C-alpha positions in Angstrom: -75.0 -38.2 25.3 -72.9 -40.6 26.3 -69.8 -39.0 24.6 -70.5 -35.8 25.5 -70.2 -36.4 29.5 -67.0 -38.4 28.1 -65.8 -35.1 26.7 -66.2 -33.2 29.4 -64.6 -35.4 32.1 -61.8 -35.3 29.5 -61.7 -31.4 29.5 -62.3 -31.3 33.4 -58.9 -34.0 33.9 -56.8 -31.6 31.0 -57.1 -28.5 33.2 -56.6 -30.9 36.5 -53.3 -31.4 34.8 -52.0 -28.8 33.6 -53.6 -25.8 35.9 -53.5 -27.3 39.1 -50.6 -30.0 39.7 -47.1 -28.4 39.7 -46.3 -30.5 36.6 -44.9 -27.3 33.5 -47.4 -28.8 31.8 -49.9 -27.1 29.0 -53.5 -28.3 27.9 -51.1 -29.5 24.2 -49.4 -31.4 25.7 -52.0 -34.0 27.7 -53.4 -36.1 24.4 -56.1 -39.1 25.0 -53.7 -41.3 24.5 -49.8 -40.3 26.1 -49.1 -42.1 29.2 -49.3 -39.8 32.4 -46.2 -41.8 34.2 -42.8 -40.6 34.3 -41.8 -42.3 30.2 -45.0 -39.6 28.8 -46.6 -36.2 30.8 -43.8 -37.1 33.4 -46.2 -37.0 36.7 -44.2 -38.6 39.5 -45.7 -40.4 42.3 -46.7 -37.0 44.6 -47.8 -35.9 41.6 -50.4 -39.0 41.2 -51.0 -38.6 44.5 -52.4 -34.8 43.7 -53.6 -35.9 41.1 -56.0 -38.2 42.4 -57.1 -36.0 45.8 -57.9 -33.5 42.8 -60.0 -35.9 40.4 -61.8 -37.1 43.8 -62.4 -34.1 44.9 -63.5 -32.7 41.3 -65.8 -35.4 40.3 -67.3 -36.7 43.7 -65.6 -39.6 44.5 -63.3 -41.7 46.3 -60.3 -44.4 44.6 -60.9 -47.2 46.3 -57.9 -49.4 47.6 -58.1 -52.1 44.8 -58.8 -48.8 42.3 -55.9 -47.8 43.0 -53.3 -49.2 39.9 -51.5 -47.9 37.2 -54.1 -49.5 34.6 -56.2 -46.5 35.5 -53.7 -44.1 35.3 -52.0 -45.7 32.3 -53.0 -42.1 30.3 -56.3 -39.7 29.9 -59.0 -41.4 28.4 -58.6 -44.8 30.5 -58.6 -42.0 33.4 -61.2 -40.4 32.7 -63.3 -43.8 31.3 -63.0 -45.0 35.1 -64.2 -41.5 36.3 -67.4 -42.0 33.7 -67.1 -45.6 35.2 -67.4 -44.1 39.2 -69.7 -41.4 38.1 -72.3 -43.7 36.6 -72.1 -46.3 39.8 -72.3 -43.4 41.5 -75.6 -42.3 40.4 -77.2 -46.0 40.1 -77.0 -46.4 43.8 -79.5 -45.4 45.9 -79.5 -42.8 48.2 
């Protein structure tokens, strides 16, 4: 079940990057381990800010200031793992 959720997150992130960012990328180009930034998919700082906003809106959480580090945005795999961890953390917190 956990793997299915991770697959869903990965697909949602691919859709965000391919269809909602102005990055001119096809879904096939966005593999799990290709770097998201300049040396890989070529996302610049403006696109990264837009990606952060779209991720927050899509997955209903906010990045804490100390979570805004390049390691989280290294590739699709690290970003998806971060999103999954944030969702699990939010579900565990009492309302």
